[in-house]
NUMARTI-535325 format. One line per 3 residues: number of its first residue (from 1); their letters; for each residue x, y, z of C-alpha. Coordinates in pm, 1 decimal. Each point is the difference from the previous one (the first is absolute). Layout:
NUM	A	X Y Z ~ ...
//
This chain:
1	MDR	-2716.3 1924.0 -1420.0 ~ -69.8 -326.6 173.4 ~ 215.6 -213.0 -231.6
4	VNA	315.5 150.8 147.9 ~ 138.3 -217.3 281.1 ~ -350.9 -125.0 27.2
7	TTP	-15.7 -95.4 368.1 ~ -166.4 257.6 224.2 ~ 175.8 60.8 335.0
10	SAS	-186.2 -122.3 306.0 ~ -11.5 185.4 328.7 ~ 215.5 -234.7 206.4
13	SAD	150.3 -345.5 8.6 ~ -278.7 -108.3 235.1 ~ -241.0 32.7 -292.0
16	DPA	213.1 -219.8 -225.3 ~ 80.8 -362.6 97.2 ~ 303.3 -7.8 -229.4
19	RAA	149.5 309.1 163.6 ~ -78.9 -135.4 346.1 ~ 176.7 -325.7 -87.8
22	FAA	300.8 192.3 -127.2 ~ 13.3 208.9 318.0 ~ 1.9 -323.8 203.1
25	LRT	298.4 -127.2 -198.3 ~ 200.1 302.8 108.7 ~ -46.1 -68.3 371.4
28	PEG	277.2 -184.3 186.2 ~ -211.7 -317.6 -10.7 ~ -53.9 34.8 -374.5
31	EQL	366.9 65.5 -68.5 ~ 92.5 -305.4 206.8 ~ -236.1 -216.3 -204.0
34	LAE	140.9 129.6 -328.5 ~ 355.6 -73.0 115.1 ~ -103.7 -353.1 96.0
37	LRD	-163.5 -53.5 -341.4 ~ 292.9 123.3 -209.0 ~ 106.1 -345.5 -118.4
40	HDP	-330.0 -182.9 31.5 ~ -103.4 -243.8 -272.9 ~ -336.6 93.9 -157.1
43	ADE	-68.7 -372.6 -39.3 ~ -14.4 -22.4 382.4 ~ -223.3 303.1 40.9
46	LAT	-299.5 -183.0 147.0 ~ 209.9 -163.0 272.8 ~ 183.3 327.4 64.4
49	ATR	-326.7 192.1 32.2 ~ -142.7 -258.2 239.4 ~ 310.1 19.6 219.7
52	LRR	19.3 378.2 5.6 ~ -369.2 46.9 79.0 ~ 55.8 -170.0 333.9
55	THP	196.1 304.2 118.3 ~ -105.2 286.6 -231.3 ~ -332.9 143.6 -122.1
58	AEL	-128.3 -175.8 -311.2 ~ -31.4 327.9 -194.3 ~ 361.9 90.8 71.5
61	VSA	122.4 -345.5 -103.1 ~ -189.0 25.3 -330.1 ~ 140.6 346.2 -67.6
64	ALG	355.1 -111.9 84.4 ~ -20.5 -306.2 -222.8 ~ -131.3 213.3 -285.4
67	QAR	279.8 252.2 45.0 ~ 258.1 -280.7 17.1 ~ -121.3 -130.6 -335.5
70	LRQ	22.6 347.4 -151.6 ~ 353.7 47.5 131.6 ~ 109.0 -328.2 -157.1
73	RAA	-143.0 113.9 -336.4 ~ 153.9 345.2 36.5 ~ 350.5 -137.9 56.5
76	VKF	28.2 -53.9 -377.2 ~ -46.4 372.8 -65.9 ~ 152.9 156.2 309.6
79	GAE	255.5 -256.1 118.4 ~ -40.6 -193.1 324.5 ~ 181.9 254.1 217.9
82	DAY	-251.0 275.9 -79.3 ~ -309.3 -213.0 -61.1 ~ 4.1 -156.2 346.8
85	RMY	11.5 344.5 162.0 ~ -270.2 150.6 -221.6 ~ -378.0 -29.1 -12.5
88	FTP	-214.0 -75.7 -303.1 ~ -350.2 -20.6 -135.9 ~ -94.6 -250.2 -273.5
91	NGV	-33.3 277.1 -259.3 ~ 316.1 163.2 130.7 ~ 210.8 -309.7 -63.0
94	EQA	-151.4 -43.1 -346.1 ~ 43.4 358.9 -114.9 ~ 318.8 110.0 178.7
97	TRT	310.9 74.4 -202.7 ~ 281.9 -244.5 62.3 ~ 295.7 153.3 181.8
100	SVA	245.9 -20.2 -290.2 ~ -232.1 193.4 -232.8 ~ -95.4 257.4 263.4
103	AHR	367.9 55.8 81.2 ~ 79.8 54.4 -367.8 ~ -273.7 259.5 -29.0
106	AAR	108.0 174.0 322.3 ~ 358.2 11.6 -127.5 ~ -110.4 177.5 -319.4
109	FAG	-180.1 262.3 207.1 ~ 291.5 40.2 241.8 ~ 247.4 26.8 -287.4
112	LGV	-186.9 307.9 -123.3 ~ 17.8 167.8 338.8 ~ -356.5 -72.2 110.2
115	RSV	-25.2 40.0 377.9 ~ -377.6 -28.5 55.6 ~ -272.7 -205.7 -167.0
118	ADL	-377.3 -13.8 31.1 ~ -78.7 -371.9 -31.2 ~ -365.1 -15.6 -105.6
121	CCG	-181.5 -334.2 41.9 ~ 286.5 -122.9 217.6 ~ -150.2 -338.8 87.7
124	IGG	189.6 -177.2 276.4 ~ 300.9 225.4 -59.4 ~ 240.1 -195.9 -219.2
127	DAI	101.3 296.4 -215.3 ~ 0.1 241.2 293.7 ~ 247.2 -228.9 176.6
130	ALA	234.4 -5.7 -300.7 ~ -21.4 377.2 -39.2 ~ 75.6 55.7 368.5
133	RAG	296.9 -236.1 -16.1 ~ 130.2 213.8 -286.4 ~ -6.3 298.2 237.2
136	ISV	-324.4 150.0 -134.0 ~ -275.9 125.4 230.4 ~ -341.0 -137.1 -95.0
139	LAV	-363.5 93.0 44.9 ~ -174.3 -336.5 -44.4 ~ -373.5 27.9 -70.6
142	DRD	-270.6 -263.9 -20.6 ~ -373.4 35.7 53.0 ~ -56.0 -343.3 154.2
145	PLT	39.3 31.9 380.3 ~ 137.0 -351.9 55.8 ~ 250.9 35.7 -284.0
148	AEV	118.8 332.9 137.7 ~ 43.0 -153.5 346.3 ~ 201.2 -286.7 -148.0
151	ARA	222.7 243.2 -191.4 ~ 59.2 199.0 319.2 ~ 82.9 -317.5 193.3
154	NAE	247.1 -103.6 -269.6 ~ 178.4 334.5 10.8 ~ 34.2 -38.9 376.2
157	ALG	105.3 -365.6 -16.8 ~ 283.4 79.9 -241.8 ~ 119.5 308.9 187.4
160	LAD	-114.1 244.7 -269.5 ~ -278.0 186.1 181.0 ~ 204.7 323.3 3.4
163	LIE	4.1 3.6 -382.1 ~ -347.8 -135.3 -75.8 ~ -318.5 186.8 91.8
166	VRC	-307.1 -215.3 -65.4 ~ -330.2 174.3 -61.8 ~ -341.9 -161.8 -42.9
169	ADV	-162.4 221.9 -261.2 ~ -142.2 21.8 -349.9 ~ 296.7 50.1 -230.9
172	TEI	-197.5 245.3 -215.0 ~ -6.6 240.5 295.4 ~ 376.2 -0.5 66.0
175	DTA	198.9 315.2 -75.7 ~ 319.5 -130.9 -158.4 ~ 152.5 342.9 -66.2
178	PYD	242.8 -15.2 297.5 ~ 165.1 -319.5 -128.0 ~ 286.8 -45.6 -245.1
181	AVF	-175.1 -290.1 -170.8 ~ -320.0 -203.0 -10.4 ~ -35.1 -376.3 -23.6
184	VDP	-339.4 -151.5 -88.4 ~ -78.3 -370.6 18.1 ~ -363.3 -45.5 -105.2
187	ARR	-181.4 -317.0 106.1 ~ -19.0 -236.6 -296.0 ~ -209.6 -269.0 162.6
190	GGR	-370.0 1.7 79.2 ~ -257.5 -240.3 134.1 ~ 26.1 -206.9 -318.3
193	GRI	378.3 -10.9 -17.6 ~ 248.8 185.6 -215.9 ~ -113.7 316.9 -177.9
196	FDP	123.6 47.6 -356.9 ~ -168.5 328.8 -92.0 ~ 226.2 282.9 127.2
199	EAY	-303.3 223.1 51.4 ~ -141.2 -262.0 238.0 ~ 306.6 27.1 225.8
202	SPP	-60.8 161.9 338.5 ~ 75.4 284.4 -51.4 ~ -43.1 -1.6 -381.4
205	LSW	311.2 39.7 -213.5 ~ -120.2 338.4 -126.0 ~ -19.0 137.6 355.4
208	ATA	338.6 -148.6 93.5 ~ 158.7 147.4 -314.1 ~ -141.9 343.7 76.3
211	AAL	137.4 -20.2 354.1 ~ 340.6 -103.8 -134.1 ~ 14.5 287.8 -248.4
214	KAP	-57.9 254.2 277.7 ~ 312.4 -110.2 187.1 ~ 363.9 94.9 -73.8
217	RAA	69.9 -372.6 -36.0 ~ -227.3 -301.4 22.8 ~ -23.3 -374.4 -44.1
220	LKI	-317.7 -188.6 -78.6 ~ -5.9 -377.7 48.5 ~ -203.3 -184.4 -263.7
223	APG	-59.1 -355.7 -116.6 ~ 272.3 -124.6 -237.5 ~ -261.8 -100.9 -255.7
226	IPH	-128.3 354.6 -48.6 ~ -59.6 84.2 -369.5 ~ 268.7 234.0 -126.3
229	EAI	-263.5 228.4 -146.5 ~ -125.9 66.5 356.0 ~ 337.0 157.8 89.6
232	GPE	11.7 373.6 -54.6 ~ 293.3 169.9 -175.7 ~ 96.9 180.6 322.2
235	AEA	114.2 -322.7 167.7 ~ 315.6 -206.3 -9.8 ~ -126.7 -358.8 20.0
238	EWI	211.6 -261.9 175.8 ~ -64.1 -373.9 18.2 ~ 179.0 -183.9 280.0
241	SDG	82.5 -370.0 24.3 ~ 147.6 -175.0 301.8 ~ 172.3 -332.4 -43.6
244	GDV	-139.8 -20.7 -353.0 ~ -364.6 59.6 96.1 ~ -167.5 326.5 -98.0
247	KEA	-132.2 151.9 322.7 ~ -137.1 339.2 -87.1 ~ 13.5 312.0 -211.6
250	VLW	42.1 356.3 121.2 ~ -60.6 331.6 -171.9 ~ 245.8 276.5 90.1
253	YGE	-77.9 369.7 -32.9 ~ 196.2 320.1 42.4 ~ 356.7 121.6 6.0
256	GFA	262.5 -269.8 -44.1 ~ -217.2 -238.1 -201.9 ~ -38.4 -41.5 -376.0
259	PGA	-356.0 64.8 -123.3 ~ -108.5 -247.7 -266.7 ~ 287.6 -241.3 66.4
262	FRA	-44.9 -368.8 76.8 ~ 235.6 -177.1 239.2 ~ 57.6 -360.5 113.3
265	TLL	178.1 -58.9 331.2 ~ 122.5 -337.5 119.9 ~ 42.9 -75.7 368.0
268	PSG	202.5 -90.2 195.3 ~ 274.9 111.0 -240.6 ~ -152.5 342.5 -65.4
271	ATL	78.3 -24.9 -373.1 ~ -223.3 242.7 -186.2 ~ -75.8 37.9 -370.0
274	SAP	-182.6 300.3 -140.9 ~ -96.0 157.7 -327.8 ~ -144.0 347.5 -70.2
277	APL	-249.3 -146.1 -247.5 ~ -85.6 -341.7 -147.9 ~ 227.6 -116.9 -282.3
280	PAP	-139.9 -119.6 -333.7 ~ -110.5 -363.4 -21.7 ~ 308.1 -225.6 5.5
283	PVG	91.9 -235.5 -286.6 ~ -131.7 -357.7 -8.7 ~ 203.1 -292.6 -128.2
286	PVG	94.2 -366.0 33.6 ~ 108.5 -155.7 327.9 ~ 375.2 25.9 47.3
289	RYL	234.8 -184.4 230.6 ~ -101.4 205.7 303.1 ~ -334.1 98.6 150.0
292	YEP	-51.7 279.4 252.5 ~ -293.7 36.8 237.5 ~ -45.0 363.2 113.6
295	DGA	-85.9 75.6 361.6 ~ -370.3 60.3 52.4 ~ 56.8 364.4 95.4
298	VIR	169.0 59.0 -336.5 ~ -297.3 -154.6 -178.9 ~ -255.5 200.9 199.4
301	AHL	194.4 320.3 -69.8 ~ -1.7 -76.6 -375.5 ~ 379.4 8.2 -10.6
304	VAD	56.0 -330.5 -182.7 ~ 84.6 187.1 -320.9 ~ 277.5 179.2 189.9
307	LVE	153.8 -334.8 97.5 ~ -31.4 -132.9 -355.2 ~ 194.9 302.2 -120.9
310	RCG	263.6 -38.8 272.9 ~ 73.2 -364.4 -77.1 ~ -33.5 30.8 -376.1
313	GRL	-266.7 -268.9 -3.8 ~ -356.5 -50.8 -110.9 ~ -331.7 -134.0 127.3
316	VDE	-105.6 -356.0 -79.2 ~ -354.5 128.3 -62.4 ~ -138.2 352.2 -18.0
319	TIA	-242.3 -71.9 288.4 ~ 238.8 -193.2 230.5 ~ 260.1 153.7 235.4
322	YIT	275.6 -253.0 -70.7 ~ 319.4 142.8 -149.6 ~ 241.8 -207.5 -206.0
325	NDE	340.0 48.6 -157.0 ~ 309.2 -194.8 -103.8 ~ 243.7 141.9 255.3
328	PYS	-2.1 -30.0 382.4 ~ -123.1 313.7 173.9 ~ 21.3 79.2 369.9
331	SPY	-237.3 243.8 168.2 ~ -175.7 24.4 337.4 ~ -324.8 56.7 -189.0
334	VAG	-15.2 -341.2 -167.4 ~ 44.6 -367.1 80.5 ~ 198.6 -168.2 -277.4
337	YEI	-27.4 -352.5 -144.4 ~ 186.0 -198.5 -262.9 ~ -248.4 -167.7 -233.2
340	TDE	78.5 -350.5 -121.4 ~ -327.3 -93.2 -173.7 ~ -288.4 172.2 -176.0
343	LPF	-303.2 -221.5 -68.5 ~ -360.0 50.1 -106.8 ~ -224.8 -48.2 302.5
346	SMK	-58.4 -372.0 62.3 ~ -34.1 -171.4 336.4 ~ 100.8 -329.4 -157.2
349	RLK	320.4 136.3 -153.8 ~ 95.5 181.3 319.2 ~ -52.6 -313.2 208.9
352	ALL	217.7 -204.8 -234.2 ~ 277.8 259.9 2.5 ~ 1.7 27.1 380.7
355	RER	4.3 -378.8 40.1 ~ 288.0 -31.0 -247.7 ~ 204.2 259.1 193.3
358	RIG	-97.3 -141.3 340.9 ~ -142.0 327.9 124.3 ~ -133.4 -33.6 354.5
361	VLT	-35.3 368.2 87.6 ~ -190.0 222.1 -243.0 ~ -58.3 374.2 40.0
364	VKK	-300.5 109.9 -204.8 ~ -39.1 361.1 -111.1 ~ -272.6 129.7 -223.0
367	RGS	-116.7 308.5 -183.6 ~ -278.5 -20.4 -252.6 ~ -91.7 -360.5 87.9
370	AVE	-307.9 -135.5 177.8 ~ 181.1 -311.5 128.4 ~ 33.2 -16.2 379.8
373	PEE	358.5 -74.5 115.4 ~ -105.1 -247.1 270.8 ~ -216.4 -194.3 -243.6
376	LRR	284.2 -16.9 -250.8 ~ 247.4 -126.7 260.2 ~ -247.5 -265.0 112.4
379	RMK	-46.9 -129.0 -352.9 ~ 373.1 -14.3 -70.7 ~ 60.7 -268.5 269.6
382	LSG	347.9 141.1 61.9 ~ 284.2 -228.8 102.5 ~ 376.6 34.3 -4.6
385	PGS	291.3 210.5 130.2 ~ -22.7 280.9 -257.7 ~ -176.7 335.5 7.4
388	ATV	-135.2 232.0 -266.5 ~ -221.3 302.2 -58.1 ~ -281.7 -1.2 -253.2
391	FLT	-165.3 316.3 -130.9 ~ -354.5 -37.8 -126.5 ~ -57.0 297.5 -224.9
394	RVA	-66.2 122.0 -351.0 ~ 265.1 55.4 -262.2 ~ -118.4 202.5 -299.2
397	GAP	-356.7 -78.0 109.3 ~ 44.3 -380.2 20.9 ~ -21.9 -197.7 329.4
400	TML	357.4 -99.7 75.9 ~ 213.4 -175.9 262.3 ~ 349.1 131.5 71.0
403	IGH	223.5 -223.8 212.1 ~ 318.2 118.2 167.4 ~ 175.3 79.3 326.3
406	PLG	86.2 316.0 198.6 ~ 318.9 183.5 -84.1 ~ 263.0 -8.3 270.7
//
């Protein structure tokens, strides 16, 4: 089954230049270089490399500079305090779960009394770290030797080696029976970039689902754009946003979860909205005084109809996830706006209106429009002390501009 964790282990780091370079970084000389490069400016990299090569081997300098770049990128996901103690690979930075999302998932496991997890396809260890910090012991498995070494180094660097056992192995050969739960994070990127077909994941979604169903409890990380029809009825599906951006989806299996339910969770607040089954299509009607933009996780989870029912509103178009009503409504799951103008789409009319109101700062939002926000702002030639938000969308099927400002 060569698609599963598709890198074959090599005999030793001496056979693999990347592993040899990583081993050099973990020597006292390598650690000293990494400490010196913590705050280096990538724009000065050539001069920095030239200076460092006077006193250090060229291969070590190249490896340290590469790792310094990865740590700077990783700080966004892991926070600077952890990122500058950890080690990364390019794929590891790209595919790792950000700390806030991993911590949320670990907390759900811990809240159900899970004390041990088999983390299959562990990557550089982001989820294993969060699980260990929640007091859960982890078997972290990855078939790629370098990735496994990086995960082990990260567990040691963060003082979690007693809770995290890292094993370089094929995940299909792991006996998960001794563990309270299983977590599977299939690779969703290949040589040509992002993979959209769940059966082209490594391992395929079907294998990961079968592994999850064998465990007392399980979580399966998937791309947030997965078609709903690809989700089996045994899973509770959760979409997670962080700071308003949808980061991932996870399928939960076993005791304590709700098979067939869809859930949207918003971080950092932890607000969560769920429904046992999709509601009927919500009503559609004219634009009222207020417009509400649901969080992306709510949209991905197909829970917009639930919000429409809660606020007593309606959609502006049956295909567009904008909710409207005539009364103010407050909810963590929506951003609210008061609408002052509704116009048929016209660049000329919009430009005239913005000039008349002396709008110098324009926020452009769109759903159902091909117009690019930056191009629109450029053509408006904005000037003045005022600010406004324009929604480029469809209302009852017609291209429409809605102008307003955020509530509160």
